[in-house]
N, C-alpha and C positions, 0 to 999 in steps of 0.2 A: 167583660163585655167586648173589649178590643179583640181578644182571642176568638170570641164567638163570631164577630164580624169577619175576621180573617178567614175562618173556616168556611163560612157561607160564601165568601168571594171565591175561595179556592175551589169549592164544589161547582160554582157557576163556571169557572174557567175550565174545569174538567169536562163539563157538559159541552162547552163550545169546542173544545179540542176533539171530542168524540163524535159530535154531530155535524160540524161545519166542514165542508170540503175545503182542504187546504193543501198546500205543498208540504213536502216532508220538512223543509227548512223552516216553514212557518210554524209547523207543529212543534219542532224542536225549540224555537224561540218562545212559544207559548208555555211549554213545559218548564223551560228554564225560569220564566217569570213566575210560574206557579211554585217552583221549588224555593225561589227567593221570598215569596209571600208566606209560605208555610212557616209557622213559628218553630223556632229552635228550642228544644226542651232545656229547662234549667232545673238543676237540683243542687241546693246548698245543704250540706250535711254539717250540723253543728256538733261539736264535742267540747267538753270541759275537761281540762287536764290539770292535775295537781301533782307536783313533783314528777311530771312526765307521765303520770298514770291516769287512766280514765277515772273521772270523779264517780265515787260511789257514795250516795247519801245514806244517812243513818248509821254510819260506822266511822270509827276514827281513821283519819288519813293524815299524811304529812303534807303540809303546804306552807310555803314561806318559812321553812325550817321549824314549823310549829305543828303540834298535834291539834287537828281541827275536825269538827264533825258538822256536816251540812245536813239540813233537814228540808230545804227547799231550794230549787234552782230553776226558775221559769222566767221567760221573757218573751214579750211580743215583738215580732219583726214585721216591718212594713216598709213602703216606699223603696222597694228593691229595684236596683238598676244595675246594668252592666256597663262598664266603661271601655270605650274604644281607645286606640293608641293616640288619637288626636285630642283626647280629653272629653269628647262628647259622650253623652249618656243615652242608653236605650232602656226604656221602661220594661220591667218584667211584669207580665200579667200573671198574678198568682192564681193557680187553679183553686176551685172551691169544692171542698168535700164536706163542708159544714160540720166537721169534727175538729180538725186542727187548723183549717184555713177557711176564711169567708171574708167577703167585703175587702179583699186586698190586704188582709192581716193574717199572720200565722202565729201560732203559739209554739215556741220551742220549750219542751218540757224535759229536763234532764234529771228529774228526781223520781224516787220510788217510795218516798216516805209520806207524802201527802196524798198521792194518787198511785194506783198500780200501773197505769198506762204511762208510756213515755212517747215523745216525738222528737226526733232529731233533725227532720228534713223540712226544708222549705222548697216547694216545687212550683213551676209555672212555665211560661214560654216567653221568648224574646225574638225580635227580628233577627234573621240569620246574619251572621257576621263573625269577625274575629275580635275578641275582647281581651283586654289586658288588666281588668280589675273589676271589682264589685263594690257596690255602695248600698247601704240600707240604713234604716232608722230602727233604734230600739225603742218601741213604744207604739201606742195607738194614735193614729192621726187625729188632729184636733176636731175634724168634722165628725168623727165617730166617738170621741172620748166622753161625751156626755149623754149617750143614749141610755135608755132603760135596759139594763142588762137582763131583766126578767123576760124580755120578749125578743132578744137577739139570738141569732144562730151561733152555735159553737164556732170558734172558741171565745166569743165575746159574751158568753152567758155564765161565766165562772165567778161565783161569789167571792172566792178567796183571792181573785185577781182584780177586785174592785174596791175603790175607796168610797164608802158612802158619805164620808164627811166632806169630800170635794166633788162628789158626783162624777167621778172619773175613774179610769182604770189605773192599776199599778203597771207601769211600763215594764218593770222587772220586779221579781219577788225572790230575793236571795236571803236565806236565813242560815246562820251558822253559829257555832260555839267553840270556844277554846277549852272549855272544861266540862262540857256535856250537860250543863244545867243552865247557865246564863247565856241566852242566845242574843246575838245581834240580828235585828230585823232590818235588812236593807231593802226598803220599799221605795223605788223610784216612781214618781208620778208628778203630774202637773199641780202647781199650787198657786195661791193668790187668785183663786177663781171667784167670779162674781155671780150673783143672781140666784141664790138658793130659793126654791129647791131645784130650779132648772139651771144648773150651773153652766158657765161658759166664760169666755174671755179670760183664760188663765194667763196671767202675765209672766209667770215663771214656768216654762214648758218642761224642763228636765227630760227632754226627748233627745237621746243621743243620736248623732249622725256619724256613721262609720264608713270610711272609704279605704279599701285595701287594694293595693296594686301588685302586679306580678303575673307570671304566666298562669292562666287559669283554664280549667276544663269546665265550661258552663253546665254540661250535662251531669257532672259528678265532681263537684268542688267541695272540699272540706274546709270549714271555718272553725278555727280553734279558739277557745276561751281559756286564757292562762289564769288559773286560780291563784297561783303564787303571786303574780303581779297585781291581782285584784286586792290581795290582803296586805301588800307591801305598805308599810307606814301606818297600818291600822293597829290601835291598841284598845282592847275592850275597856270601857270605863263605865261610869254611872249611866250613860246614855245608851241603853240597849236598843232603843227604837231609832234607827237611822233613817228618818224621813227627810226629804229635802226641806231646807229651811231651818233645820235644827241648828242651834248655835254651837253645839258641842263640836269641838275640833276632832273628836274621835271619828266623826262621820265623813270628814272632808276627804281623806284619802280614797274612800270607797266611791264617792261621787265623782271625784276627779279622775279615777281610773277609767271611767266611761268617756272622758274628754269633755266633761261638763263643768261649767263654772258653778261652783257650789253656792255662790251669792245670788246670781240672777237666773240660774237654771238654763243658760244658753250654751249651745255648742259653738262658741264664738272664737275658738282658737286659743283661748287663755291657757287651756290644758289640752294636751294631746292624749287621745285614748291609748291605753297601753295593754289592753287585755285581748283584743281580737287580732288574729293573723290568719293568713292563708296557709294551708297545709297540702 
């Protein structure tokens, strides 16, 4: 909506420039203001790397010095911001194609074993400027987390990315195996939700907040996910279902890799995310 308003204002300014008698200097000032108002394109391209190589699902790969096979690697991205040198943040208005992006939420899909389609990019617009970092959340915002998926626009209509038992979305859906048969299902989503069947007020959010700093190119910035670091410290045990709140210690390293407190579900600084970086 903010992007739409900006475009309308810009068109109005163009009309004023072209139709109102002005001096050349005044026109220059107006066009400069227009250039500053026009959104700067943003493209974040996500990649998952295992042992330095692009992740391929459905086949054996080497990660964390072990042979691993992934069958799912999807995550929702929202609340995208670009960070200025002074630490202030500028909101990125995500474009809506109603396929991979809608309602300010994007689905990054890096697998080919659950669906044939993939999506690596998150796109939008931001106020023009110089930026030194990017910030985003892994997950669906609370205001959208308990909608009826059956009537939502894509990508919020995907059944395999939804938890019926908490009436909310899986913020990330990552599934892998060390032996090809016993899969670890790492499903991050909000828990301790009240009010069935119209769930809400989830006291444990499990919504990761990621901030990356360094020289960036907003129009073509790569964000890397380190699969080796995701698996560091994880040992497959009896608990194959790694949902937040599980008491099993085998799930803790996976949850903490996102910078999340595995006890209360908060991105409270107890653990620093170790898997996302700028490339």
